[in-house]
Backbone bond lengths (Angstrom), bond angles and torsions (degrees), N, CA, C in turn:
res aa  C-N    CA-C-N  psi(-1)  N-CA   C-N-CA  omega(-1)  CA-C   N-CA-C  phi
1 X - - - 1.481 - - 1.616 101.87 -
2 X 1.274 118.87 132.29 1.406 126.18 -179.66 1.529 113.30 -90.06
3 X 1.263 117.24 163.39 1.506 117.54 -175.87 1.607 114.78 -63.24
4 X 1.298 114.83 -31.22 1.510 118.57 -179.50 1.622 103.21 -64.06
5 X 1.308 115.81 -41.25 1.461 118.93 -176.97 1.551 108.69 -62.46
6 X 1.334 116.59 -41.63 1.425 122.56 -178.57 1.504 109.17 -61.11
7 X 1.332 116.54 -47.62 1.409 124.93 -176.46 1.572 108.25 -65.17
8 X 1.272 117.52 -40.46 1.541 118.61 178.42 1.565 105.26 -67.98
9 X 1.247 127.15 -43.55 1.456 123.49 -174.25 1.548 106.63 -67.65
10 X 1.297 118.32 -45.50 1.428 117.48 -176.35 1.628 107.48 -62.96
11 X 1.273 117.03 -43.78 1.466 119.45 179.01 1.519 117.69 -55.93
12 X 1.502 109.51 -48.64 1.353 118.21 177.97 1.523 117.99 -72.05
13 X 1.266 111.78 -52.88 1.506 117.84 -169.98 1.532 118.46 -86.03
14 X 1.497 110.53 -32.03 1.452 110.15 -175.94 1.424 110.25 -100.64
15 X 1.393 117.74 -38.10 1.430 121.88 -174.42 1.527 115.31 -100.39
16 X 1.397 117.20 -12.69 1.324 123.90 -178.43 1.581 115.07 44.80
17 X 1.338 112.67 47.97 1.509 119.09 -179.89 1.597 105.51 -104.57
18 X 1.348 108.71 154.46 1.499 115.89 177.18 1.544 103.13 -85.27
19 X 1.441 104.35 152.42 1.519 111.91 179.80 1.604 109.78 -65.78
20 X 1.314 119.67 -29.23 1.483 118.71 -176.97 1.573 109.87 -77.58
21 X 1.342 111.10 -21.74 1.439 111.36 -179.60 1.506 110.99 -73.96
22 X 1.351 115.39 -44.84 1.537 120.16 172.89 1.400 113.85 -56.77
23 X 1.420 119.75 -44.55 1.420 123.38 178.75 1.599 113.58 -58.45
24 X 1.382 110.90 -42.96 1.515 115.86 174.79 1.392 113.67 -60.30
25 X 1.414 117.79 -40.18 1.472 118.33 179.78 1.535 112.33 -71.26
26 X 1.297 113.98 -16.53 1.543 114.09 -179.07 1.526 104.89 -101.29
27 X 1.305 122.50 0.01 1.447 124.24 177.37 1.559 108.75 65.63
28 X 1.264 120.66 36.74 1.455 125.89 176.76 1.435 110.69 -127.18
29 X 1.384 121.64 168.28 1.398 123.15 -179.66 1.567 107.59 -75.56
30 X 1.371 114.84 158.64 1.498 116.99 171.51 1.468 112.32 -53.60
31 X 1.374 112.51 -44.51 1.414 115.89 -172.30 1.724 111.09 -67.95
32 X 1.277 110.26 -35.22 1.531 111.77 174.10 1.622 108.90 -63.51
33 X 1.323 116.14 -38.81 1.435 115.87 -178.68 1.616 111.41 -71.51
34 X 1.337 112.15 -33.91 1.490 116.06 174.74 1.539 112.06 -60.38
35 X 1.283 111.70 -39.87 1.565 119.24 176.25 1.572 109.70 -56.74
36 X 1.253 116.15 -36.37 1.517 117.17 179.80 1.522 111.47 -72.61
37 X 1.323 116.17 -42.13 1.431 122.86 178.45 1.492 109.83 -69.24
38 X 1.289 122.84 -28.74 1.458 125.98 -175.00 1.521 109.19 -95.61
39 X 1.339 118.70 8.46 1.505 124.10 177.35 1.393 108.85 62.21
40 X 1.300 130.30 24.84 1.400 132.61 169.23 1.415 113.27 -81.95
41 X 1.326 121.44 -47.21 1.443 125.04 178.25 1.563 109.99 -93.29
42 X 1.276 113.84 141.76 1.548 117.71 177.18 1.550 101.42 -77.02
43 X 1.425 112.96 153.11 1.455 118.41 177.12 1.451 111.01 -114.29
44 X 1.377 119.10 138.58 1.288 118.89 176.34 1.583 114.55 -89.01
45 X 1.268 118.87 169.45 1.481 119.52 -179.39 1.458 113.39 -64.82
46 X 1.382 115.27 -35.84 1.426 119.38 178.17 1.553 113.27 -68.00
47 X 1.336 117.21 -33.94 1.472 121.60 -179.30 1.507 106.07 -73.96
48 X 1.364 115.90 -39.33 1.447 120.02 176.52 1.566 108.14 -56.04
49 X 1.291 113.25 -50.37 1.512 116.90 -179.56 1.493 114.36 -55.21
50 X 1.384 114.92 -43.98 1.467 122.21 178.07 1.599 110.32 -59.20
51 X 1.400 114.77 -45.86 1.415 115.97 -179.03 1.539 111.61 -65.88
52 X 1.343 118.72 -37.22 1.451 126.74 -179.15 1.575 103.96 -62.67
53 X 1.272 121.68 -39.69 1.402 125.00 -177.11 1.487 112.40 -65.69
54 X 1.434 112.42 -42.08 1.467 119.62 177.04 1.501 111.42 -65.10
55 X 1.345 117.22 -36.86 1.405 129.21 178.07 1.546 111.56 -71.36
56 X 1.311 114.96 -22.98 1.536 116.42 -169.58 1.478 115.57 67.31
57 X 1.327 109.91 38.58 1.522 113.08 178.09 1.472 110.39 -140.19
58 X 1.310 120.92 -175.25 1.398 119.07 176.31 1.539 110.15 -97.86
59 X 1.458 118.23 153.83 1.451 119.58 171.48 1.531 112.18 -49.54
60 X 1.282 118.77 -41.11 1.396 125.13 -175.58 1.570 108.21 -60.66
61 X 1.313 119.51 -42.29 1.426 125.78 175.71 1.553 109.78 -51.98
62 X 1.466 113.59 -50.14 1.365 117.82 -175.46 1.555 110.06 -65.19
63 X 1.393 116.61 -38.40 1.403 121.98 178.78 1.529 115.63 -59.93
64 X 1.344 113.08 -38.17 1.427 123.04 -170.95 1.545 108.85 -99.42
65 X 1.174 120.88 1.57 1.528 125.07 -164.24 1.461 109.81 -56.46
66 X 1.380 122.04 -44.15 1.490 123.31 179.44 1.519 109.87 -58.30
67 X 1.272 117.50 -48.69 1.588 122.16 -176.39 1.535 108.53 -69.25
68 X 1.350 121.32 -40.87 1.450 121.89 176.92 1.480 110.70 -64.69
69 X 1.322 117.33 -44.89 1.518 119.94 176.53 1.644 109.38 -58.90
70 X 1.290 119.76 -42.08 1.379 118.30 176.47 1.431 116.57 -68.30
71 X 1.329 115.71 -38.41 1.587 115.51 177.54 1.485 111.41 -67.23
72 X 1.405 117.61 -37.45 1.404 121.98 177.47 1.562 110.44 -66.19
73 X 1.270 118.91 -43.31 1.430 121.36 176.40 1.424 119.44 -58.54
74 X 1.446 109.11 -44.70 1.568 118.40 171.29 1.442 114.53 -58.62
75 X 1.384 116.17 -39.08 1.414 116.98 -176.57 1.602 109.04 -70.23
76 X 1.261 113.77 -47.54 1.571 122.70 -174.71 1.608 103.29 -63.35
77 X 1.290 118.60 -46.89 1.423 118.70 -174.51 1.457 115.01 -89.97
78 X 1.381 112.53 1.36 1.465 116.38 171.03 1.459 114.48 47.45
79 X 1.376 116.79 70.32 1.344 123.44 -179.12 1.554 114.15 -79.94
80 X 1.319 114.29 15.90 1.500 118.22 -178.72 1.589 110.15 -97.05
81 X 1.266 116.06 -4.43 1.440 119.02 173.37 1.530 118.13 87.89
82 X 1.270 121.12 27.96 1.403 117.21 -179.28 1.568 113.42 -106.75
83 X 1.369 109.01 49.61 1.442 118.77 176.50 1.443 119.90 50.27
84 X 1.293 113.53 37.70 1.501 121.94 172.31 1.500 114.24 83.24
85 X 1.357 117.85 2.87 1.475 116.82 172.86 1.472 113.01 -82.78
86 X 1.201 120.78 137.21 1.526 122.83 176.19 1.443 107.14 -96.80
87 X 1.357 113.89 116.21 1.463 119.13 177.63 1.519 110.30 -122.48
88 X 1.247 117.15 128.53 1.436 122.80 -179.50 1.440 110.57 -119.17
89 X 1.290 124.24 107.53 1.452 123.58 179.42 1.487 107.65 -101.58
90 X 1.309 118.75 -179.89 1.350 127.97 -176.36 1.563 115.94 -57.45
91 X 1.363 113.35 -27.01 1.404 115.17 177.79 1.480 111.10 -81.62
92 X 1.364 122.29 -2.28 1.494 125.32 174.27 1.464 113.26 -102.93
93 X 1.258 118.21 12.44 1.548 119.27 -178.55 1.470 110.61 -41.27
94 X 1.321 118.22 -49.36 1.579 120.88 -175.42 1.582 106.78 -53.26
95 X 1.365 116.04 -44.36 1.483 115.75 -175.91 1.526 107.38 -69.27
96 X 1.320 120.31 -34.65 1.394 118.80 179.05 1.494 116.43 -66.96
97 X 1.487 106.58 -39.66 1.596 110.62 178.88 1.599 107.74 -67.39
98 X 1.388 118.71 -31.07 1.459 119.79 175.76 1.500 109.62 -63.35
99 X 1.352 118.10 -43.93 1.456 117.72 -176.68 1.683 108.87 -65.84
100 X 1.270 114.31 -41.97 1.450 120.30 176.53 1.538 109.90 -55.47
101 X 1.330 113.91 -48.21 1.546 120.28 -178.27 1.593 108.37 -62.97
102 X 1.257 117.77 -46.99 1.444 123.01 179.03 1.575 112.48 -60.23
103 X 1.375 113.82 -42.60 1.433 120.07 175.46 1.534 110.64 -64.76
104 X 1.306 122.26 -42.30 1.436 123.44 178.44 1.524 110.30 -62.23
105 X 1.355 115.89 -46.24 1.364 121.71 177.67 1.599 115.10 -57.12
106 X 1.374 111.72 -46.84 1.442 118.99 175.18 1.441 113.38 -58.45
107 X 1.387 121.06 -48.29 1.461 125.45 175.62 1.449 111.87 -59.40
108 X 1.315 119.06 -42.71 1.500 124.14 -178.12 1.575 111.17 -64.81
109 X 1.350 112.30 -37.74 1.461 116.33 179.29 1.579 112.45 -72.72
110 X 1.236 115.20 -32.43 1.439 121.59 179.95 1.628 107.85 -72.07
111 X 1.398 114.77 -41.68 1.565 116.85 172.78 1.466 113.37 -55.30
112 X 1.404 115.12 -42.50 1.438 120.88 -179.23 1.558 112.23 -66.80
113 X 1.374 114.49 -36.75 1.398 116.37 175.75 1.504 111.63 -66.43
114 X 1.301 117.82 -37.82 1.526 122.24 -177.21 1.570 104.59 -69.74
115 X 1.344 121.91 -38.06 1.418 123.54 -178.06 1.627 109.52 -67.17
116 X 1.370 112.44 -38.92 1.374 119.07 -178.75 1.561 108.68 -65.23
117 X 1.368 117.77 -51.21 1.496 124.26 178.57 1.453 111.83 -57.23
118 X 1.315 118.92 -42.06 1.441 123.62 176.50 1.497 114.22 -61.08
119 X 1.336 115.20 -44.92 1.489 120.83 175.58 1.524 114.18 -66.39
120 X 1.436 115.23 -30.04 1.422 113.72 174.25 1.533 115.24 -75.61
121 X 1.355 114.05 -32.75 1.389 117.28 176.32 1.581 111.25 -68.24
122 X 1.345 117.92 -45.09 1.454 121.16 171.42 1.550 111.27 -53.05
123 X 1.297 118.88 -49.18 1.447 120.82 -178.06 1.434 116.87 -57.95
124 X 1.403 110.41 -26.67 1.476 115.65 -176.29 1.533 110.99 -109.56
125 X 1.377 112.58 18.59 1.435 123.50 174.58 1.476 114.68 52.82
126 X 1.286 113.54 43.60 1.521 120.96 -177.79 1.550 105.14 -106.16
127 X 1.378 116.96 119.04 1.451 121.65 171.83 1.485 113.72 -62.99
128 X 1.335 116.00 141.44 1.411 120.62 173.03 1.508 111.49 -138.59
C-alpha cells in the first residue's frame, strides 16, 4: 500500500473528513490533494507533517498505517486459532503496547473532533 492510500483510509475511515476540507486546510486545490491520495503527486515531508497535524496523528503513523492496521486486525481477530479468545501473555508485550498506542491515538483524535465540533457550534451561536 502506498502513502496516498494510507492518507485516504485515515481520512475516510478514522477521521471521517471530506477531501475538500483537508485540501482547504492545506491551502491547495481539492484536485491537488486528490493527486496525493491517488499516488499521482509525490509528497514532501513537510506536506506529510501538515497532513498528520490535520489528522491529529504523527507522520510515522501515516507511513506505517497499513502495517499497524494489519497488526491490530490480527490481534483483534486472533488469527492464532484459539477459538476467538484474545490472550496476551508477557511475550506479547509489543502487541499490547501497540494496542495501547492505537487506543490513545484514537481517544486523542476523538477529543480533537469534539473540540472542533464545539468550536463550530460556538462560532455559529448554537447552544449545546
